[in-house]
FIZA-396718 format. One record per residue (C-alpha): x, y, z; residue number from 1. Coordinates in Angstrom, 2 decimals. Layout:
N
> x, y, z, num
> X, Y, Z, NUM;
...
This chain:
652
> x, y, z, num
> 51.86, -15.15, -10.83, 1;
> 54.37, -16.36, -8.20, 2;
> 53.52, -19.58, -6.43, 3;
> 54.06, -18.05, -2.99, 4;
> 51.73, -15.19, -3.75, 5;
> 49.11, -17.66, -5.01, 6;
> 49.31, -19.62, -1.74, 7;
> 48.86, -16.45, 0.30, 8;
> 45.79, -15.49, -1.71, 9;
> 44.28, -18.94, -1.30, 10;
> 44.91, -18.81, 2.45, 11;
> 43.19, -15.41, 2.66, 12;
> 40.26, -16.74, 0.66, 13;
> 40.03, -19.75, 3.00, 14;
> 39.92, -17.46, 6.04, 15;
> 37.28, -15.29, 4.45, 16;
> 35.02, -18.25, 3.68, 17;
> 35.30, -19.47, 7.27, 18;
> 34.52, -16.08, 8.79, 19;
> 31.40, -15.52, 6.68, 20;
> 29.89, -18.81, 7.87, 21;
> 28.85, -17.31, 11.19, 22;
> 29.86, -16.84, 14.80, 23;
> 30.58, -20.54, 15.44, 24;
> 33.19, -20.74, 12.69, 25;
> 34.62, -17.37, 13.71, 26;
> 35.09, -18.62, 17.29, 27;
> 36.74, -21.80, 16.01, 28;
> 39.15, -19.74, 13.90, 29;
> 40.01, -17.52, 16.87, 30;
> 40.46, -20.59, 19.08, 31;
> 42.82, -22.08, 16.51, 32;
> 44.78, -18.81, 16.38, 33;
> 44.99, -18.69, 20.18, 34;
> 46.26, -22.28, 20.22, 35;
> 48.84, -21.46, 17.56, 36;
> 50.10, -18.42, 19.50, 37;
> 50.24, -20.48, 22.71, 38;
> 52.28, -23.21, 21.02, 39;
> 54.72, -20.73, 19.47, 40;
> 55.06, -18.88, 22.77, 41;
> 55.60, -22.16, 24.64, 42;
> 58.33, -23.23, 22.22, 43;
> 60.08, -19.85, 22.51, 44;
> 60.24, -19.92, 26.35, 45;
> 61.03, -23.64, 26.64, 46;
> 64.83, -23.05, 26.71, 47;
> 64.55, -20.76, 29.76, 48;
> 64.29, -23.79, 32.07, 49;
> 62.59, -24.05, 35.43, 50;
> 59.71, -24.27, 35.93, 51;
> 59.05, -24.74, 32.18, 52;
> 60.81, -28.03, 31.64, 53;
> 58.46, -29.58, 29.07, 54;
> 56.38, -28.32, 26.12, 55;
> 53.05, -28.82, 27.84, 56;
> 54.00, -26.60, 30.78, 57;
> 55.40, -23.97, 28.41, 58;
> 52.25, -23.92, 26.26, 59;
> 50.04, -23.61, 29.37, 60;
> 52.26, -20.75, 30.58, 61;
> 51.81, -18.96, 27.26, 62;
> 48.03, -19.53, 27.26, 63;
> 47.66, -18.08, 30.77, 64;
> 49.46, -14.90, 29.76, 65;
> 47.50, -14.75, 26.52, 66;
> 44.16, -14.96, 28.30, 67;
> 44.95, -13.05, 31.52, 68;
> 47.31, -10.03, 31.56, 69;
> 47.60, -10.29, 35.37, 70;
> 50.37, -12.87, 35.02, 71;
> 52.68, -10.38, 33.32, 72;
> 54.52, -9.31, 36.53, 73;
> 55.33, -12.86, 37.69, 74;
> 58.02, -13.61, 35.11, 75;
> 61.77, -13.35, 35.66, 76;
> 64.49, -13.09, 33.08, 77;
> 64.74, -10.76, 30.10, 78;
> 63.81, -13.29, 27.40, 79;
> 60.84, -14.66, 29.30, 80;
> 59.57, -11.13, 30.01, 81;
> 59.89, -10.18, 26.33, 82;
> 57.93, -13.24, 25.19, 83;
> 55.37, -12.70, 28.01, 84;
> 54.83, -9.07, 26.99, 85;
> 54.34, -9.98, 23.32, 86;
> 51.90, -12.76, 24.19, 87;
> 49.95, -10.51, 26.60, 88;
> 49.59, -7.78, 23.97, 89;
> 48.47, -10.42, 21.45, 90;
> 45.94, -11.57, 24.05, 91;
> 44.41, -8.12, 24.18, 92;
> 44.09, -8.05, 20.39, 93;
> 43.19, -11.65, 19.60, 94;
> 41.60, -13.10, 22.70, 95;
> 39.67, -10.13, 24.07, 96;
> 39.29, -7.97, 20.95, 97;
> 38.26, -10.75, 18.58, 98;
> 36.00, -12.39, 21.17, 99;
> 34.19, -9.13, 21.93, 100;
> 33.91, -8.28, 18.22, 101;
> 32.48, -11.69, 17.34, 102;
> 29.96, -11.73, 20.19, 103;
> 28.93, -8.12, 19.52, 104;
> 28.44, -8.82, 15.82, 105;
> 26.50, -11.98, 16.61, 106;
> 24.22, -10.19, 19.09, 107;
> 23.71, -7.30, 16.66, 108;
> 22.77, -9.76, 13.91, 109;
> 20.33, -11.56, 16.18, 110;
> 18.73, -8.29, 17.28, 111;
> 18.53, -7.15, 13.66, 112;
> 16.81, -10.42, 12.72, 113;
> 14.30, -9.89, 15.51, 114;
> 13.73, -6.29, 14.42, 115;
> 13.21, -7.44, 10.84, 116;
> 10.38, -9.69, 11.97, 117;
> 11.69, -12.93, 10.53, 118;
> 10.33, -15.14, 13.31, 119;
> 6.89, -16.73, 12.75, 120;
> 3.94, -15.53, 14.81, 121;
> 1.35, -17.70, 16.49, 122;
> -1.98, -15.92, 16.28, 123;
> -5.63, -16.63, 15.65, 124;
> -8.50, -14.47, 14.40, 125;
> -6.10, -11.58, 13.84, 126;
> -6.38, -8.89, 11.16, 127;
> -3.59, -9.12, 8.60, 128;
> -2.42, -6.37, 6.23, 129;
> -0.33, -7.73, 3.35, 130;
> 2.05, -5.09, 2.02, 131;
> 3.46, -1.71, 3.03, 132;
> 2.04, 1.03, 0.81, 133;
> 0.73, 4.55, 1.30, 134;
> -2.53, 2.89, 2.40, 135;
> -1.05, 0.73, 5.20, 136;
> -0.68, 3.29, 8.00, 137;
> -4.09, 4.90, 7.32, 138;
> -5.69, 1.42, 7.33, 139;
> -4.17, 0.72, 10.76, 140;
> -5.35, 4.12, 11.99, 141;
> -8.88, 3.51, 10.70, 142;
> -9.00, 0.15, 12.48, 143;
> -7.93, 1.67, 15.79, 144;
> -10.32, 4.61, 15.36, 145;
> -13.40, 2.49, 14.62, 146;
> -13.79, 1.49, 18.25, 147;
> -17.47, 0.53, 18.23, 148;
> -17.41, -1.25, 14.87, 149;
> -14.12, -2.93, 15.82, 150;
> -15.57, -4.09, 19.15, 151;
> -18.50, -5.72, 17.37, 152;
> -16.14, -7.32, 14.84, 153;
> -13.97, -8.77, 17.62, 154;
> -17.08, -10.09, 19.34, 155;
> -18.13, -11.85, 16.13, 156;
> -14.75, -13.57, 15.69, 157;
> -14.49, -14.45, 19.39, 158;
> -11.51, -12.43, 20.65, 159;
> -11.22, -9.55, 23.11, 160;
> -8.39, -7.41, 21.74, 161;
> -7.28, -6.46, 18.26, 162;
> -4.28, -8.37, 16.95, 163;
> -3.00, -6.42, 13.95, 164;
> -0.14, -7.91, 11.92, 165;
> 1.50, -6.16, 8.96, 166;
> 3.64, -8.05, 6.43, 167;
> 6.07, -5.54, 4.90, 168;
> 8.90, -5.95, 2.42, 169;
> 11.31, -4.76, 5.10, 170;
> 10.90, -3.89, 8.76, 171;
> 13.00, -0.94, 9.93, 172;
> 12.95, 1.40, 12.94, 173;
> 11.83, 4.16, 10.56, 174;
> 8.62, 2.32, 9.76, 175;
> 7.87, 1.73, 13.41, 176;
> 8.40, 5.45, 13.97, 177;
> 5.97, 6.24, 11.13, 178;
> 3.33, 4.22, 12.95, 179;
> 4.05, 6.07, 16.22, 180;
> 3.80, 9.45, 14.47, 181;
> 0.30, 8.74, 13.17, 182;
> -2.20, 10.63, 15.32, 183;
> -4.72, 7.78, 15.35, 184;
> -2.15, 5.12, 16.27, 185;
> 0.38, 6.83, 18.57, 186;
> 1.46, 4.63, 21.47, 187;
> -0.60, 1.73, 20.15, 188;
> 2.08, 1.24, 17.50, 189;
> 3.71, -1.22, 19.91, 190;
> 0.56, -3.37, 19.68, 191;
> 1.13, -3.80, 15.92, 192;
> 3.25, -6.79, 14.92, 193;
> 5.55, -6.17, 11.94, 194;
> 6.96, -9.04, 9.92, 195;
> 9.26, -8.98, 6.90, 196;
> 8.34, -10.81, 3.74, 197;
> 6.32, -10.78, 0.57, 198;
> 2.75, -12.07, 0.25, 199;
> 3.80, -13.82, -2.96, 200;
> 5.77, -16.36, -0.91, 201;
> 3.86, -19.14, 0.90, 202;
> 6.57, -19.41, 3.57, 203;
> 6.20, -15.72, 4.35, 204;
> 2.42, -16.12, 4.58, 205;
> 3.02, -18.89, 7.09, 206;
> 5.24, -16.47, 9.01, 207;
> 2.17, -14.28, 9.69, 208;
> -0.20, -17.24, 10.16, 209;
> -2.42, -16.04, 7.31, 210;
> -4.64, -19.14, 7.25, 211;
> -5.94, -18.37, 10.77, 212;
> -6.62, -14.66, 10.22, 213;
> -10.17, -13.37, 10.65, 214;
> -9.68, -10.76, 7.91, 215;
> -6.91, -10.07, 5.41, 216;
> -6.51, -6.67, 3.74, 217;
> -4.45, -6.42, 0.55, 218;
> -3.78, -2.75, -0.32, 219;
> -2.48, -1.92, -3.76, 220;
> 0.77, -0.06, -4.34, 221;
> 1.49, 2.57, -6.96, 222;
> 2.93, 1.43, -10.26, 223;
> 4.20, 3.40, -13.18, 224;
> 3.97, 2.73, -16.89, 225;
> 7.50, 1.35, -16.85, 226;
> 6.61, -1.49, -14.47, 227;
> 6.26, -4.84, -16.24, 228;
> 4.46, -6.40, -13.26, 229;
> 1.76, -4.02, -12.09, 230;
> -0.01, -3.92, -8.76, 231;
> -3.03, -5.92, -9.96, 232;
> -0.83, -8.80, -11.09, 233;
> 0.79, -8.93, -7.65, 234;
> -2.60, -8.78, -5.93, 235;
> -3.99, -11.69, -7.95, 236;
> -0.78, -13.67, -7.37, 237;
> -1.15, -12.98, -3.64, 238;
> -4.69, -14.36, -3.73, 239;
> -3.39, -17.50, -5.43, 240;
> -0.70, -17.82, -2.77, 241;
> -3.32, -17.51, -0.02, 242;
> -5.31, -20.29, -1.67, 243;
> -2.25, -22.50, -1.94, 244;
> -1.20, -21.83, 1.65, 245;
> -4.71, -22.57, 2.91, 246;
> -4.72, -25.90, 1.06, 247;
> -1.77, -26.93, 3.21, 248;
> -3.74, -26.08, 6.36, 249;
> -6.43, -28.71, 5.94, 250;
> -9.56, -28.24, 8.01, 251;
> -9.02, -24.48, 8.48, 252;
> -11.66, -22.36, 6.66, 253;
> -10.43, -19.75, 4.24, 254;
> -10.16, -16.29, 5.82, 255;
> -12.19, -13.30, 4.64, 256;
> -10.18, -11.12, 2.24, 257;
> -10.57, -7.49, 1.18, 258;
> -8.39, -6.91, -1.90, 259;
> -7.76, -3.67, -3.76, 260;
> -7.67, -3.94, -7.55, 261;
> -6.83, -0.86, -9.59, 262;
> -8.36, -1.98, -12.89, 263;
> -12.00, -2.96, -12.47, 264;
> -11.74, -5.28, -15.48, 265;
> -9.57, -7.61, -13.36, 266;
> -12.23, -7.95, -10.67, 267;
> -13.45, -11.31, -12.01, 268;
> -9.91, -12.64, -12.20, 269;
> -9.43, -11.73, -8.54, 270;
> -12.62, -13.58, -7.59, 271;
> -11.50, -16.66, -9.52, 272;
> -8.08, -16.60, -7.86, 273;
> -9.49, -16.97, -4.36, 274;
> -12.07, -19.54, -3.32, 275;
> -12.96, -18.04, 0.07, 276;
> -15.08, -15.02, 1.03, 277;
> -13.70, -11.96, -0.72, 278;
> -14.58, -8.34, -1.46, 279;
> -12.69, -6.69, -4.33, 280;
> -12.44, -2.89, -4.23, 281;
> -11.75, -1.38, -7.67, 282;
> -9.84, 1.73, -6.60, 283;
> -9.44, 3.40, -10.02, 284;
> -13.16, 3.21, -10.71, 285;
> -14.06, 4.41, -7.21, 286;
> -11.85, 7.51, -7.27, 287;
> -12.82, 8.23, -10.87, 288;
> -16.50, 8.12, -9.93, 289;
> -15.94, 10.50, -7.04, 290;
> -14.06, 12.95, -9.28, 291;
> -16.65, 12.65, -12.06, 292;
> -19.54, 13.30, -9.70, 293;
> -17.67, 16.27, -8.26, 294;
> -17.32, 17.65, -11.80, 295;
> -21.08, 17.34, -12.17, 296;
> -21.81, 18.78, -8.70, 297;
> -19.20, 21.25, -7.53, 298;
> -18.21, 21.09, -3.82, 299;
> -19.55, 17.55, -3.48, 300;
> -16.04, 16.45, -2.45, 301;
> -16.71, 17.80, 1.04, 302;
> -19.52, 15.28, 1.43, 303;
> -17.24, 12.46, 0.28, 304;
> -14.42, 13.56, 2.57, 305;
> -16.75, 13.42, 5.55, 306;
> -18.13, 10.00, 4.67, 307;
> -14.85, 8.45, 3.49, 308;
> -12.09, 10.07, 5.54, 309;
> -10.81, 10.04, 9.11, 310;
> -13.15, 12.03, 11.27, 311;
> -15.58, 11.74, 14.15, 312;
> -18.50, 13.01, 12.09, 313;
> -21.08, 11.06, 10.13, 314;
> -20.52, 7.62, 8.70, 315;
> -22.50, 4.72, 7.27, 316;
> -23.75, 1.96, 9.57, 317;
> -25.65, -1.27, 8.89, 318;
> -27.73, -2.87, 11.61, 319;
> -30.41, -5.51, 11.87, 320;
> -33.50, -4.85, 14.05, 321;
> -35.77, -7.84, 14.55, 322;
> -38.55, -5.59, 15.84, 323;
> -38.52, -3.64, 12.55, 324;
> -39.84, -6.57, 10.54, 325;
> -43.21, -5.73, 8.97, 326;
> -42.84, -1.98, 9.60, 327;
> -42.43, 0.67, 6.92, 328;
> -39.48, 3.04, 6.80, 329;
> -41.87, 5.90, 7.46, 330;
> -42.98, 4.24, 10.70, 331;
> -39.37, 3.60, 11.70, 332;
> -38.11, 7.11, 11.01, 333;
> -39.05, 8.64, 14.36, 334;
> -37.44, 5.75, 16.23, 335;
> -34.00, 7.04, 15.25, 336;
> -34.04, 10.81, 15.89, 337;
> -30.24, 11.17, 15.56, 338;
> -29.86, 9.08, 12.41, 339;
> -31.05, 9.15, 8.81, 340;
> -32.36, 5.89, 7.36, 341;
> -30.96, 5.63, 3.83, 342;
> -32.64, 2.30, 3.06, 343;
> -32.14, -1.38, 3.70, 344;
> -29.78, -4.24, 2.81, 345;
> -31.45, -7.46, 1.70, 346;
> -29.81, -10.81, 1.06, 347;
> -30.77, -12.21, -2.33, 348;
> -29.16, -15.26, -3.95, 349;
> -26.35, -15.35, -1.38, 350;
> -25.51, -11.72, -2.06, 351;
> -26.39, -8.44, -0.35, 352;
> -28.50, -6.05, -2.41, 353;
> -28.96, -2.43, -1.25, 354;
> -32.30, -0.67, -1.55, 355;
> -31.48, 2.99, -0.98, 356;
> -33.68, 6.08, -1.22, 357;
> -36.84, 3.99, -1.17, 358;
> -40.25, 5.42, -0.34, 359;
> -41.65, 5.84, 3.16, 360;
> -44.14, 3.00, 2.60, 361;
> -41.34, 0.51, 1.84, 362;
> -41.84, -2.48, 4.16, 363;
> -38.95, -4.11, 6.04, 364;
> -38.84, -7.90, 5.74, 365;
> -37.29, -10.45, 8.05, 366;
> -33.46, -10.44, 8.05, 367;
> -33.36, -7.04, 6.32, 368;
> -30.70, -4.69, 7.67, 369;
> -31.26, -0.97, 8.01, 370;
> -28.70, 1.40, 6.48, 371;
> -28.04, 4.54, 8.56, 372;
> -26.17, 7.79, 8.16, 373;
> -25.21, 8.89, 11.66, 374;
> -22.35, 9.87, 13.95, 375;
> -22.12, 6.76, 16.11, 376;
> -23.42, 3.23, 16.36, 377;
> -25.31, 4.16, 19.51, 378;
> -27.57, 6.40, 17.40, 379;
> -28.84, 3.29, 15.61, 380;
> -30.49, 2.09, 18.83, 381;
> -34.29, 2.31, 18.90, 382;
> -35.24, 5.31, 20.99, 383;
> -38.84, 4.28, 21.69, 384;
> -41.04, 1.23, 21.04, 385;
> -41.58, 0.72, 17.33, 386;
> -45.15, -0.51, 17.81, 387;
> -46.19, 2.85, 19.24, 388;
> -44.82, 4.83, 16.31, 389;
> -46.86, 6.23, 13.49, 390;
> -46.12, 9.26, 11.33, 391;
> -47.88, 10.71, 8.34, 392;
> -46.37, 9.69, 5.05, 393;
> -46.08, 12.87, 2.93, 394;
> -48.18, 13.08, -0.16, 395;
> -46.06, 11.88, -3.06, 396;
> -45.38, 14.55, -5.65, 397;
> -43.88, 14.09, -9.07, 398;
> -40.14, 13.57, -9.11, 399;
> -38.04, 16.56, -10.07, 400;
> -37.07, 16.53, -13.72, 401;
> -33.33, 16.18, -14.04, 402;
> -31.71, 19.17, -15.69, 403;
> -30.12, 18.20, -18.97, 404;
> -26.94, 19.88, -20.08, 405;
> -27.62, 22.14, -23.03, 406;
> -23.95, 22.95, -23.61, 407;
> -20.76, 20.93, -23.58, 408;
> -18.79, 21.20, -20.34, 409;
> -15.11, 21.95, -20.90, 410;
> -12.71, 20.18, -18.55, 411;
> -8.96, 20.72, -18.15, 412;
> -6.94, 17.89, -16.58, 413;
> -3.45, 18.91, -15.46, 414;
> -1.26, 15.85, -14.95, 415;
> -1.44, 12.17, -15.71, 416;
> -1.60, 8.87, -13.86, 417;
> -2.98, 5.42, -14.60, 418;
> -6.40, 6.51, -13.26, 419;
> -7.09, 9.12, -15.96, 420;
> -8.44, 6.64, -18.57, 421;
> -10.90, 5.34, -15.96, 422;
> -11.98, 8.94, -15.25, 423;
> -12.60, 9.64, -18.95, 424;
> -14.53, 6.38, -19.22, 425;
> -16.63, 7.34, -16.18, 426;
> -17.55, 10.70, -17.70, 427;
> -18.76, 8.81, -20.76, 428;
> -21.30, 6.84, -18.69, 429;
> -23.45, 9.96, -18.23, 430;
> -25.27, 9.72, -21.55, 431;
> -27.29, 12.91, -21.08, 432;
> -24.16, 15.07, -20.69, 433;
> -21.31, 15.94, -23.07, 434;
> -17.73, 16.77, -22.16, 435;
> -14.76, 18.27, -23.99, 436;
> -11.61, 17.21, -22.12, 437;
> -8.05, 18.53, -22.56, 438;
> -5.27, 16.59, -20.81, 439;
> -1.97, 18.39, -20.23, 440;
> 1.15, 16.46, -19.21, 441;
> 4.87, 16.13, -19.96, 442;
> 4.28, 12.45, -20.76, 443;
> 4.26, 11.95, -24.54, 444;
> 0.80, 12.10, -26.08, 445;
> 1.36, 8.79, -27.90, 446;
> 1.96, 7.04, -24.57, 447;
> -1.23, 8.49, -23.11, 448;
> -3.30, 7.69, -26.20, 449;
> -2.05, 4.12, -26.08, 450;
> -3.22, 3.83, -22.46, 451;
> -6.58, 5.31, -23.42, 452;
> -6.99, 2.86, -26.30, 453;
> -6.13, -0.09, -24.09, 454;
> -8.90, 0.97, -21.71, 455;
> -11.53, 0.93, -24.46, 456;
> -13.28, 3.14, -26.98, 457;
> -14.35, 6.60, -25.91, 458;
> -18.03, 7.38, -25.54, 459;
> -19.53, 9.62, -28.22, 460;
> -20.39, 12.12, -25.47, 461;
> -16.71, 12.71, -24.60, 462;
> -13.99, 14.20, -26.78, 463;
> -10.40, 14.00, -25.53, 464;
> -7.39, 16.08, -26.62, 465;
> -3.82, 15.37, -25.49, 466;
> -1.47, 18.33, -24.96, 467;
> 2.26, 17.95, -24.27, 468;
> 3.40, 20.69, -21.90, 469;
> 5.07, 21.22, -18.54, 470;
> 2.31, 23.19, -16.84, 471;
> 4.50, 23.90, -13.78, 472;
> 6.10, 26.50, -16.01, 473;
> 3.89, 29.58, -15.78, 474;
> 4.41, 30.49, -19.44, 475;
> 3.33, 27.03, -20.55, 476;
> 0.33, 27.14, -18.24, 477;
> -0.82, 30.49, -19.66, 478;
> -0.69, 29.04, -23.18, 479;
> -3.27, 26.44, -22.14, 480;
> -5.61, 29.33, -21.26, 481;
> -7.22, 27.74, -18.14, 482;
> -9.78, 30.57, -17.84, 483;
> -11.74, 29.06, -20.74, 484;
> -12.65, 25.90, -18.84, 485;
> -15.60, 25.07, -16.60, 486;
> -13.70, 22.56, -14.44, 487;
> -9.99, 22.07, -13.76, 488;
> -8.65, 18.86, -12.21, 489;
> -5.10, 18.66, -10.82, 490;
> -4.12, 14.99, -10.97, 491;
> -1.53, 13.63, -8.53, 492;
> 1.53, 12.28, -10.35, 493;
> 2.51, 8.65, -9.75, 494;
> 6.03, 9.23, -11.07, 495;
> 7.00, 11.03, -7.85, 496;
> 6.93, 10.17, -4.16, 497;
> 3.83, 11.28, -2.24, 498;
> 5.37, 14.40, -0.73, 499;
> 7.01, 15.44, -4.00, 500;
> 3.81, 14.83, -5.97, 501;
> 1.76, 16.86, -3.48, 502;
> 4.31, 19.68, -3.52, 503;
> 4.12, 19.82, -7.31, 504;
> 0.32, 19.84, -7.27, 505;
> 0.17, 22.61, -4.67, 506;
> 2.62, 24.78, -6.62, 507;
> 0.57, 24.13, -9.78, 508;
> -2.56, 25.27, -7.99, 509;
> -0.98, 28.51, -6.74, 510;
> 0.21, 29.36, -10.25, 511;
> -3.21, 28.49, -11.62, 512;
> -5.04, 30.66, -9.10, 513;
> -2.84, 33.64, -9.91, 514;
> -3.59, 33.32, -13.63, 515;
> -7.34, 32.93, -13.03, 516;
> -7.45, 36.02, -10.82, 517;
> -5.92, 38.07, -13.60, 518;
> -8.49, 36.70, -16.05, 519;
> -11.35, 37.23, -13.55, 520;
> -12.44, 33.66, -14.21, 521;
> -13.79, 31.26, -11.61, 522;
> -13.82, 27.65, -12.84, 523;
> -14.31, 24.87, -10.32, 524;
> -10.92, 23.43, -9.28, 525;
> -10.42, 19.96, -7.83, 526;
> -7.05, 19.02, -6.33, 527;
> -6.01, 15.41, -5.77, 528;
> -3.50, 14.90, -2.91, 529;
> -1.81, 11.91, -1.28, 530;
> -1.00, 13.21, 2.22, 531;
> -3.90, 14.43, 4.41, 532;
> -1.53, 16.75, 6.29, 533;
> -1.11, 18.80, 3.13, 534;
> -4.82, 19.58, 3.05, 535;
> -4.26, 22.18, 5.77, 536;
> -1.92, 24.05, 3.42, 537;
> -4.85, 24.63, 1.06, 538;
> -7.39, 25.69, 3.69, 539;
> -7.30, 29.40, 2.80, 540;
> -7.79, 28.78, -0.91, 541;
> -11.11, 28.32, -2.70, 542;
> -10.65, 24.80, -3.95, 543;
> -11.78, 21.24, -3.46, 544;
> -9.49, 18.45, -2.32, 545;
> -9.76, 14.68, -2.67, 546;
> -7.18, 12.62, -0.76, 547;
> -7.21, 9.34, -2.66, 548;
> -5.13, 7.14, -0.29, 549;
> -7.18, 8.23, 2.72, 550;
> -10.49, 7.48, 1.00, 551;
> -9.31, 4.06, -0.15, 552;
> -7.79, 3.22, 3.25, 553;
> -11.03, 4.13, 5.00, 554;
> -13.01, 1.99, 2.58, 555;
> -10.69, -1.04, 2.88, 556;
> -10.67, -0.90, 6.68, 557;
> -14.43, -0.43, 7.02, 558;
> -15.26, -3.18, 4.52, 559;
> -12.92, -5.50, 6.43, 560;
> -14.92, -4.85, 9.60, 561;
> -18.35, -4.82, 7.93, 562;
> -18.56, -6.60, 4.59, 563;
> -21.97, -5.23, 3.54, 564;
> -20.61, -1.67, 3.34, 565;
> -18.86, -2.42, 0.06, 566;
> -22.15, -2.96, -1.73, 567;
> -23.53, 0.28, -0.32, 568;
> -20.51, 2.31, -1.46, 569;
> -20.75, 0.77, -4.93, 570;
> -24.41, 1.77, -5.11, 571;
> -23.72, 5.35, -4.02, 572;
> -20.76, 5.98, -6.29, 573;
> -21.84, 4.19, -9.47, 574;
> -23.76, 5.74, -12.33, 575;
> -27.45, 4.86, -12.05, 576;
> -29.24, 3.88, -8.87, 577;
> -29.00, 5.97, -5.71, 578;
> -26.64, 8.94, -5.80, 579;
> -25.75, 11.89, -3.55, 580;
> -26.29, 15.26, -5.26, 581;
> -26.91, 18.93, -4.51, 582;
> -30.30, 20.56, -5.00, 583;
> -31.12, 24.25, -5.17, 584;
> -33.88, 25.18, -2.68, 585;
> -35.93, 26.56, -5.59, 586;
> -36.25, 23.03, -6.98, 587;
> -38.20, 22.14, -3.84, 588;
> -40.03, 25.50, -3.95, 589;
> -38.42, 26.43, -0.63, 590;
> -38.21, 30.16, 0.07, 591;
> -35.34, 31.85, 1.91, 592;
> -35.60, 31.76, 5.67, 593;
> -35.40, 29.37, 8.63, 594;
> -36.44, 25.76, 8.16, 595;
> -36.08, 22.79, 10.50, 596;
> -34.34, 19.69, 9.22, 597;
> -37.42, 17.63, 10.11, 598;
> -39.50, 19.70, 7.69, 599;
> -36.76, 19.51, 5.07, 600;
> -36.86, 15.70, 5.33, 601;
> -40.62, 15.69, 4.72, 602;
> -40.31, 18.02, 1.73, 603;
> -37.52, 15.89, 0.20, 604;
> -39.53, 12.70, 0.83, 605;
> -42.51, 14.21, -0.98, 606;
> -40.26, 14.48, -4.07, 607;
> -39.05, 10.91, -3.71, 608;
> -35.64, 11.87, -2.26, 609;
> -33.86, 11.58, 1.09, 610;
> -32.56, 14.76, 2.71, 611;
> -29.05, 14.40, 4.18, 612;
> -28.21, 17.99, 5.15, 613;
> -27.32, 21.38, 3.69, 614;
> -24.24, 23.04, 2.24, 615;
> -23.68, 26.78, 2.63, 616;
> -21.26, 28.67, 0.45, 617;
> -20.30, 30.87, 3.42, 618;
> -20.17, 29.74, 7.03, 619;
> -22.95, 31.28, 9.11, 620;
> -21.09, 31.34, 12.40, 621;
> -17.49, 31.51, 13.46, 622;
> -15.83, 28.08, 13.62, 623;
> -18.95, 26.57, 12.01, 624;
> -18.57, 24.25, 9.06, 625;
> -20.31, 25.05, 5.79, 626;
> -21.41, 21.42, 5.41, 627;
> -24.03, 20.11, 7.85, 628;
> -24.87, 16.44, 7.41, 629;
> -27.50, 14.85, 9.63, 630;
> -28.16, 17.96, 11.76, 631;
> -30.51, 17.88, 14.73, 632;
> -34.05, 17.53, 13.44, 633;
> -35.28, 20.54, 15.38, 634;
> -32.34, 22.72, 14.35, 635;
> -33.32, 25.83, 12.42, 636;
> -31.42, 25.84, 9.12, 637;
> -30.88, 29.22, 7.53, 638;
> -31.88, 28.69, 3.90, 639;
> -30.53, 31.30, 1.52, 640;
> -31.45, 30.69, -2.08, 641;
> -28.17, 31.99, -3.50, 642;
> -25.73, 30.51, -0.95, 643;
> -27.41, 27.30, 0.19, 644;
> -27.70, 23.93, -1.51, 645;
> -29.50, 20.90, -0.19, 646;
> -27.61, 17.60, 0.12, 647;
> -29.98, 14.82, -0.89, 648;
> -29.94, 11.17, -1.88, 649;
> -31.79, 10.67, -5.13, 650;
> -32.34, 7.93, -7.69, 651;
> -31.69, 8.51, -11.36, 652;
């Protein structure tokens, strides 16, 4: 290589290194270039004489023309005018052009840094969401929607307005627009503070002032089998980082954390990783329990969607009433005409223990909290003095014998994700029932069997068969013969983005329905989706839908605002204990015809169960929903033995 060429390359490299150091170095380089041009211009016009008799005057002359083109017409003489014109043009390019470019780039960089949320926040008693996943926006929407519960939470922590901060891997205008587009957030998106960073980094946790948060929510993100570091590992590492960061902030109590763990077996590890108050939501087990119970009781997903999704209908509330101490639940029932008392929460050994579906003579002790199913917190207010209340406790009859399965239920699972092994394990917890499960997916059977083996041994009541096939292909789907199954579950794929996975599931369902119509078969079909907006696309089809991210987001947000709710949800959706089921009216010896909900409650109580509402296979009135939870007590319910099922809370 020639020496001259080498020097040129080194000079270019030197310039590059100076320019990448920032605006200050760029301005210095431009200033040096302007000085060099001024000196060269001054030397060139020095021989022209008056008034440029010395180098200083000549250089100043050149600098004035370089920085201000207005001097161009003042020069006389051909040579001086030529040099003046060249310097003036160079001034446009170097002085003005470079200066504007540098300042513009600097301002753009500063604005981009501000948009990225790299500056630390100063907040206290705020709610912090660590991570941007498909749960984040629904969590924010749930927090804004829960006005009454949020108001009571803010009152407990001592602030007036919600301060919601989200720590995302990257903050972009697109994400801010996603918040604005959410129907429950809308214009309040500007009240949400976005900051860039990872919860695994203590400096980034300091950026969002995590040690002074009133509640921290850690949603889990989707991971595939190819990921070496799964979501649970990141969640536990985040909890360790929160502990480490809090140790630096001496004297500040550890904030309350709600963390989502996919694998329930890592729940203890999550508790050990964080020393402060924490609730760990095992998402795989929760969704698997909901799907399993829906397999056992078809159409039960509508009850779950009302209790665990965005809506203005019924929800669970926990409230303490000092005046209820010493009273029985039967005596308290008439004090809450617009609510259903599900039971009580009692603190035992520094933990909350739910007592649900207890008898009417169950006595409320001091510090017990009543558990309600109702539409609003206002309905949990006492409507009349408790001391004046007295109702007849129905005569206790024998509990209804649970129907045991005499045949094996055949289940077809179309698709695969990391939650399927938990679902198979959940089916195995129902010892009185047997299941024959076929799983169809394009993922190799060996890979799926390995995941199943890692989860644990199968129960003797469940047999599982892996089938390799692309069921989106109609020919392949027909070979599976879906008409031979009692239940079909369309699992949402985690290998695709939410919209793509939902699109695939919807197309699968349409193909499946066409095949079943030809076979004149009517198995129960459950469809798992990720986007709630896609549920409207399935409204005209006879199917059931579970929107996993929405259910989990609702649960995380509500548990963050009211910690005791987590224990109640675990009780309702875990095998054993209290459970929501459907009953045929014949099981209560109820004949077809009108029946008030008040009478239905008494009949259910006489069998040791709590009536929640009714489900009708066909809507009775136009624009009327088929599911009626917590109806008015004096409302006449049209009981039809073939089309109506009773929604009750029972104890197995």
